[in-house]
FIZA-5778 format. One record per residue: residue in one letter; y, z negated, x negated of N, C-alpha, C in turn. Coordinates in steps of 0.2 Angstrom, whole numbers, padded with zeros to 4 digits, always signed. Layout:
BEGIN
AYZXYZXYZX ...
// end
This chain:
BEGIN
K+0699+0931+0021+0700+0937+0017+0707+0939+0015 I+0711+0937+0020+0719+0938+0019+0722+0934+0013 M+0719+0928+0012+0722+0924+0007+0721+0927+0000 V+0717+0932-0001+0716+0935-0008+0722+0938-0010 Y+0726+0940-0005+0732+0944-0007+0738+0940-0008 C+0738+0933-0007+0743+0928-0007+0743+0925-0014 S+0749+0923-0016+0750+0920-0022+0749+0912-0021 R+0748+0909-0027+0747+0902-0026+0753+0898-0023 S+0759+0900-0024+0764+0897-0021+0764+0898-0013 T+0762+0904-0011+0762+0905-0004+0756+0901-0001 E+0751+0900-0004+0745+0895-0002+0748+0888-0001 E+0752+0886-0006+0755+0879-0006+0760+0878+0000 I+0764+0883+0001+0769+0883+0006+0765+0882+0013 L+0760+0886+0014+0756+0886+0020+0753+0880+0021 G+0750+0877+0016+0747+0870+0016+0752+0865+0018 L+0758+0865+0015+0763+0861+0017+0765+0861+0024 F+0766+0867+0027+0768+0868+0034+0762+0865+0038 I+0756+0866+0036+0750+0863+0040+0750+0855+0040 S+0752+0853+0034+0752+0845+0033+0757+0842+0037 I+0763+0846+0037+0769+0843+0041+0767+0843+0048 A+0764+0849+0051+0763+0849+0058+0758+0844+0060 L+0753+0842+0056+0748+0837+0057+0751+0830+0057 I+0756+0829+0052+0759+0822+0052+0763+0821+0058 V+0767+0827+0060+0772+0826+0066+0767+0825+0072 D+0762+0828+0073+0757+0827+0079+0755+0820+0079 S+0753+0817+0073+0750+0811+0073+0755+0805+0075 V+0761+0806+0072+0767+0802+0073+0769+0802+0081 K+0769+0808+0084+0770+0808+0091+0765+0805+0095 Y+0759+0805+0093+0753+0802+0097+0754+0794+0096 I+0756+0792+0090+0756+0784+0089+0762+0782+0093 V+0768+0785+0093+0774+0783+0096+0773+0783+0104 G+0769+0789+0106+0767+0789+0113+0763+0783+0115 E+0758+0781+0111+0754+0776+0113+0758+0769+0113 F+0762+0768+0108+0767+0762+0109+0771+0762+0115 N+0774+0768+0117+0778+0768+0123+0774+0767+0129 L+0768+0769+0129+0764+0768+0135+0761+0761+0136 Y+0758+0759+0131+0754+0753+0131+0757+0746+0128 Y+0762+0747+0124+0765+0741+0121+0771+0739+0124 C+0772+0734+0128+0778+0732+0131+0780+0725+0129 I+0786+0724+0129+0789+0717+0127+0792+0714+0134 P+0789+0709+0137+0792+0707+0143+0799+0704+0142 S+0803+0706+0147+0810+0704+0147+0811+0699+0153 V+0817+0696+0153+0819+0692+0158+0818+0695+0165 D+0820+0701+0166+0819+0704+0173+0812+0705+0175 D+0808+0706+0170+0801+0707+0171+0798+0700+0174 V+0800+0695+0171+0797+0688+0173+0799+0687+0180 V+0805+0689+0182+0808+0687+0189+0804+0692+0194 S+0803+0698+0192+0800+0703+0197+0793+0702+0197 E+0789+0704+0202+0782+0703+0203+0779+0709+0200 S+0782+0715+0200+0779+0721+0197+0780+0722+0190 V+0775+0719+0186+0775+0719+0179+0770+0724+0177 K+0772+0729+0172+0768+0734+0170+0762+0731+0166 A+0756+0734+0166+0751+0731+0162+0752+0733+0155 C+0751+0728+0151+0752+0729+0144+0745+0728+0140 Y+0743+0733+0136+0737+0733+0132+0740+0734+0125 P+0742+0729+0121+0745+0730+0114+0739+0732+0109 T+0733+0730+0111+0728+0732+0106+0727+0739+0105 K+0728+0743+0110+0727+0751+0109+0731+0754+0104 P+0738+0753+0105+0742+0756+0100+0742+0753+0093 I+0741+0746+0093+0740+0743+0086+0734+0746+0083 L+0728+0746+0086+0722+0749+0083+0723+0756+0081 A+0726+0760+0085+0727+0767+0083+0731+0767+0077 L+0736+0763+0076+0740+0763+0070+0736+0761+0064 L+0732+0756+0065+0728+0753+0060+0723+0758+0058 L+0720+0762+0062+0715+0767+0060+0719+0773+0056 V+0725+0775+0058+0728+0780+0055+0730+0778+0048 L+0732+0772+0047+0734+0769+0040+0728+0768+0036 I+0722+0766+0039+0716+0765+0035+0713+0772+0033 T+0714+0777+0037+0712+0784+0035+0716+0787+0030 V+0722+0786+0030+0727+0788+0025+0725+0784+0018 F+0724+0778+0019+0723+0774+0013+0717+0776+0009 V+0711+0777+0013+0705+0779+0010+0705+0786+0007 G+0709+0790+0011+0710+0797+0008+0713+0797+0001 V+0719+0793+0001+0723+0793-0005+0719+0790-0011 Q+0715+0784-0009+0711+0781-0014+0706+0785-0017 I+0702+0789-0013+0697+0793-0015+0700+0799-0019 F+0706+0802-0017+0709+0808-0020+0711+0805-0027 N+0713+0799-0028+0715+0797-0034+0710+0795-0039 F+0704+0795-0036+0698+0794-0040+0697+0799-0046 K+0700+0805-0046+0699+0809-0051+0703+0807-0057 Y+0707+0802-0057+0711+0800-0062+0707+0793-0065 S+0702+0791-0063+0698+0785-0065+0694+0787-0071 P+0692+0782-0075+0687+0784-0080+0680+0784-0078 Y+0678+0783-0072+0671+0783-0070+0669+0790-0069 L+0662+0791-0070+0659+0797-0069+0661+0803-0074 T+0659+0808-0073+0661+0814-0078+0667+0817-0074 A+0670+0822-0078+0676+0825-0075+0675+0829-0069 V+0669+0833-0070+0667+0837-0064+0665+0834-0058 K+0662+0828-0059+0660+0824-0053+0666+0821-0050 R+0671+0819-0054+0677+0816-0051+0681+0821-0047 V+0681+0827-0050+0685+0832-0046+0681+0834-0039 I+0675+0834-0039+0671+0835-0033+0672+0829-0028 V+0672+0823-0031+0673+0818-0026+0680+0818-0023 A+0685+0820-0027+0692+0821-0025+0693+0826-0020 D+0689+0832-0021+0689+0837-0016+0687+0835-0009 Y+0683+0831-0009+0680+0829-0002+0683+0823+0001 A+0689+0821-0002+0693+0815+0000+0695+0815+0007 L+0697+0820+0010+0699+0821+0017+0694+0820+0021 A+0688+0824+0020+0682+0823+0024+0679+0816+0025 V+0679+0813+0019+0676+0806+0019+0681+0801+0022 A+0688+0802+0021+0692+0798+0025+0692+0798+0032 V+0692+0804+0035+0691+0805+0042+0684+0803+0045 A+0679+0803+0041+0673+0801+0043+0673+0793+0043 V+0676+0790+0038+0677+0783+0038+0681+0780+0044 G+0687+0784+0045+0691+0782+0051+0687+0783+0058 T+0684+0788+0058+0680+0789+0064+0674+0784+0065 F+0671+0782+0060+0666+0777+0061+0669+0771+0063 L+0674+0769+0060+0677+0762+0061+0680+0762+0069 G+0683+0768+0071+0685+0768+0078+0680+0768+0083 A+0674+0772+0081+0669+0773+0086+0664+0767+0086 Y+0662+0764+0081+0657+0759+0081+0660+0751+0079 V+0664+0751+0075+0667+0744+0073+0671+0741+0079 F+0675+0746+0082+0680+0744+0087+0678+0747+0094 M+0671+0747+0095+0669+0750+0101+0671+0746+0108 D+0672+0740+0107+0674+0736+0113+0681+0738+0115 I+0685+0741+0111+0692+0743+0113+0692+0750+0115 D+0694+0752+0121+0694+0758+0123+0700+0762+0121 L+0699+0767+0117+0705+0771+0114+0706+0777+0118 
// end
């Protein structure tokens, strides 16, 4: 109810801040996954017996899922500029781009790559 009293520019600025916060949070997660699981063996590691366990599939898959989700979301959002369907239906499809992209990314992570523990 409080958004009724805000102007459109205030809504856009609030949406921008939320988007930036979510992007920063996801980049922190991906960088943390790479720091934790992706390691490149050096000469010192070959000599010593205590080599840290490396699981490069986890951070690479996490990055792949993030990029696939963004790609699907952008493609569905840009569907409103295509000549397919009527104008109202294109806008409706574009409005649900984020939800569909997250559902596709979740499905891929949960069922297609179920052998990899994320």
